[in-house]
C-alpha positions in Angstrom: 92.4 112.8 122.5 89.8 115.3 121.3 90.8 118.6 119.7 88.2 121.4 119.1 88.9 123.5 116.1 88.3 127.2 116.7 87.2 128.7 113.4 87.9 132.4 113.5 85.6 135.0 112.0 87.7 135.8 108.9 88.6 132.2 108.4 85.1 130.9 108.7 83.6 133.6 106.5 86.2 134.1 103.9 88.9 131.5 103.9 87.5 128.1 105.1 90.2 126.1 103.2 92.7 127.0 105.9 90.5 125.6 108.6 89.7 122.5 106.6 93.5 122.0 106.1 94.0 122.5 109.9 91.4 119.8 110.7 93.1 117.5 108.2 96.5 118.0 109.7 95.2 117.4 113.2 93.4 114.3 112.1 96.5 112.9 110.5 98.2 113.3 113.9 95.7 111.0 115.4 93.4 113.5 117.1 89.7 113.4 117.0 88.7 116.8 115.7 85.4 118.3 116.7 83.7 121.6 115.9 81.5 123.1 118.6 78.8 125.0 116.8 78.2 127.4 119.6 81.5 129.2 118.9 81.6 132.7 117.5 84.2 135.6 117.6 87.1 135.8 120.1 86.1 139.5 120.7 89.4 140.9 119.9 88.0 143.7 117.6 85.7 144.9 120.4 88.5 144.9 123.0 91.0 146.6 120.8 88.6 149.4 119.9 87.7 150.1 123.5 84.5 148.2 123.9 85.9 146.0 126.6 82.8 145.5 128.8 80.7 144.8 125.7 83.0 142.0 124.8 82.2 140.1 128.0 79.2 138.1 126.4 81.6 137.0 123.6 84.1 135.8 126.2 81.3 133.9 127.9 80.2 132.3 124.6 83.8 131.2 123.9 84.1 129.7 127.4 80.8 127.9 127.0 81.5 126.6 123.5 84.7 124.9 124.6 83.7 124.0 128.2 83.0 120.3 127.4 85.5 118.4 129.6 86.0 115.8 126.9 87.7 118.5 124.8 91.4 118.3 125.7 92.6 121.2 123.5 91.3 124.0 121.4 93.4 124.8 118.3 93.1 128.0 116.3 94.8 128.5 112.9 95.3 132.1 113.9 98.0 133.6 116.2 95.9 136.7 116.5 92.8 135.0 117.8 94.7 132.6 120.0 96.6 135.5 121.4 93.4 137.4 122.2 92.0 134.4 124.0 95.1 133.9 126.1 96.0 137.6 126.7 92.5 139.2 127.1 89.8 136.9 128.1 90.7 136.2 131.8 91.8 139.8 132.4 88.4 141.1 131.2 86.5 138.4 133.0 88.2 139.5 136.2 87.4 143.2 135.5 83.8 143.0 134.3 82.6 139.4 135.0 82.0 137.1 137.9 83.8 134.2 139.4 82.1 131.7 137.2 83.2 133.6 134.1 86.7 133.9 135.4 86.9 130.2 136.0 85.4 129.4 132.6 87.6 131.8 130.7 90.7 130.5 132.5 89.9 126.9 131.7 89.3 127.8 128.0 92.3 130.0 127.7 94.6 127.4 129.3 93.8 124.8 126.6 93.8 127.1 123.6 96.8 126.9 121.2 97.8 128.4 117.9 98.1 125.7 115.3 101.9 125.6 114.9 102.7 125.7 118.6 100.2 122.9 119.2 101.8 120.7 116.5 105.3 121.3 117.8 104.8 121.6 121.6 101.8 119.3 122.3 101.9 116.8 119.4 105.7 116.8 119.5 106.0 116.7 115.7 107.9 118.8 113.2 107.7 116.5 110.1 104.2 116.1 108.9 105.1 114.3 105.7 104.1 117.4 103.7 105.2 118.0 100.1 105.2 121.5 98.6 107.9 122.0 95.8 107.9 125.8 95.7 109.9 128.8 96.9 108.2 130.1 100.0 108.7 133.0 102.5 107.1 133.3 105.9 105.4 136.4 107.4 105.4 136.5 111.2 102.1 138.1 112.3 102.3 140.6 115.2 100.3 138.6 117.7 102.1 135.3 117.0 105.4 137.0 117.2 104.9 139.3 120.2 102.0 137.9 122.2 102.3 134.1 121.7 106.0 134.1 121.0 105.7 131.1 118.6 109.3 131.7 117.7 110.8 129.2 115.3 107.9 126.7 115.5 106.5 127.6 112.0 110.0 127.5 110.6 110.7 124.0 111.9 107.5 122.8 110.3 108.2 124.5 107.0 111.8 123.3 106.9 110.6 119.7 107.2 108.3 120.0 104.1 109.7 118.0 101.2 110.6 120.0 98.1 110.1 123.4 99.7 112.7 126.2 99.3 112.2 128.4 102.4 113.7 131.8 102.0 114.0 134.6 104.6 111.7 137.6 104.4 113.5 140.9 104.8 112.3 143.0 107.7 110.2 140.1 108.9 109.5 141.8 112.2 107.4 144.6 110.6 103.6 144.6 110.7 101.7 144.0 107.5 99.4 146.9 108.4 96.1 145.0 108.8 95.6 145.3 112.6 91.8 144.7 112.4 90.0 148.0 112.8 93.4 149.8 112.5 93.3 149.3 108.8 89.8 150.8 108.7 90.5 153.8 110.9 93.9 154.6 109.4 93.7 153.3 105.9 96.5 155.5 104.5 99.0 154.3 107.2 97.8 150.7 106.7 98.3 151.0 102.9 101.8 152.3 103.4 102.7 149.4 105.7 101.4 146.7 103.5 103.1 148.3 100.5 106.4 147.9 102.4 105.6 144.3 103.3 104.8 143.4 99.7 108.0 145.0 98.5 110.0 142.9 100.9 108.1 139.7 99.8 108.9 140.6 96.2 112.6 141.1 97.1 112.6 137.5 98.5 111.7 136.2 95.0 109.3 133.8 96.6 106.4 132.2 94.7 104.3 132.1 97.9 104.1 134.0 101.1 102.7 132.1 104.0 101.6 132.9 107.6 99.5 131.6 110.4 96.9 134.3 110.2 94.2 134.7 107.4 93.8 138.4 108.3 97.4 139.2 107.5 97.3 137.1 104.3 94.1 138.8 103.2 95.7 142.2 103.5 98.9 141.1 101.8 97.2 139.2 99.1 94.9 142.2 98.3 97.9 144.4 97.9 99.8 141.9 95.8 96.8 141.3 93.5 96.5 145.0 92.8 100.2 145.1 91.9 99.8 141.9 89.7 103.1 140.6 90.9 102.2 137.0 90.5 103.0 136.0 94.2 100.4 134.0 96.0 99.5 134.1 99.7 98.7 130.8 101.4 98.0 129.8 105.0 100.7 127.6 106.5 98.0 124.9 107.3 97.5 124.4 103.6 101.2 123.9 103.0 101.4 121.4 105.9 98.3 119.5 104.5 99.7 119.2 101.0 101.2 115.8 100.2 102.5 114.0 97.1 99.3 112.0 97.0 97.0 115.0 97.6 99.0 118.1 96.5 97.7 121.6 96.9 97.2 123.3 93.5 96.7 127.0 92.6 93.2 126.3 91.5 92.2 125.7 95.1 94.0 128.8 96.5 92.2 130.3 99.4 93.9 133.7 98.7 93.8 133.6 94.9 93.7 136.8 92.9 90.2 136.0 91.8 88.9 136.0 95.4 90.7 139.3 96.2 89.2 141.3 93.4 
């Protein structure tokens, strides 16, 4: 079966390692992974800031990029973007588009999955043969928790990783403060929120914090680097792609301190 990888804006521009790791994991599961070059943004930032009608061409582009009937699924290593596609695209197509766009947006949304829900629900796998001998805590991004309701899927995948010590994150339900343009429009509030998040991560005594969204990890990693607390942020796909034969090492960290400065 063919799986199209949806490479989100932040991931594609800043943290491609997470997307490469996603493709690697999906390939190991036996899927043919393709990358439609016509894909762009999901349009979430436009919609969330009130430019709903202006987002219609972006929704059209998404539907067109993944319209190929040979593409069985679309997988995004981002709960935020997958949530936007499933929660916003059809509604806005109905409001501002035409029947053709509604049909295209519906078809694309129906086959779009966040990475961990795809692995667990569609592939039917929880143990990927990963190896990551570190103390790790997991941050639940707002969209994956509240829109997609991915629930315990990421935990099932992480718990099956050999060598990992998975620890609870205090106040895990709290937002990291990124929120796309929210962090730009209300920087003081955002800074206070991520400060709380980083404090809870530090309290977990984890070596790494992981999540399914590069945007959250970027925000968290930036705050941690400014505090020089030594904790690293890493996308869950990179943990799942790490094996004994090909281990992930800090020198290849997508969210390393060097990249955040």
